[in-house]
C-alpha positions, 0 to 999 in steps of 0.5 A: 500500500502507499504511504498516503493510505489510511491505516484502517477505517475504524480509526478517526485519526490518520495513521499511515502505512510504511512497510509490510511487517506484522504489527497493525494487521499486516502493516506497521503504523509508523506515523500518526496525528498529534493535535497541538495547541500552541501558546497563541491558542492555535490548534495544529495537526502534526505527524508523530513518528512511532518510537520517537519522543513527542518533543521530536515532533514538536520541535518541527512546529513553528511555534513548538517547544524549544527543547534546549537540552535536546531531550536530556531531561534537564531544562523543562523547555519542552513542557506540555499539558496533556489532556486528561484522557491521554495523560492517564494512559502514560507511564508516570514521570520519573523523579528527575522529570517530576522535579523539573516540572514542579519547579515551573510556574505553570505545573499542572498535576495530572497534565504536565509532562516534558515532551522529551520523556514521552515516547510516541506510540501508535496507541497515542495516535490522536493525542491532544496537548497544549504547549506550556507557557515560556518561563 
């Protein structure tokens, strides 16, 4: 199948085929849509690549995250707010991530994550998040 065809009709979001090895039916789902609200309140649809961090996709957005430390979990410039329905399904933040988040002025319990610490997976297709204010 071509890279522009939908993964399956049961999904309400875009997940794209890239190769025939087994995983989602007989096709790998390598990319899926992420819904991002930027700091100005504008919503964007961007592609996330399975296996990469959310930060990688957000750095490509014009009004995305800075990610000054490059994903080393040491700066909090990739801070995002993840909608509740998605947040609860994520692996809880590690202590070092939580320490950085709690030091920010905009920290929100059960919403705040460093996007460098969230690996994008096919199960996160359609995730909705907001980029936290600059501090």
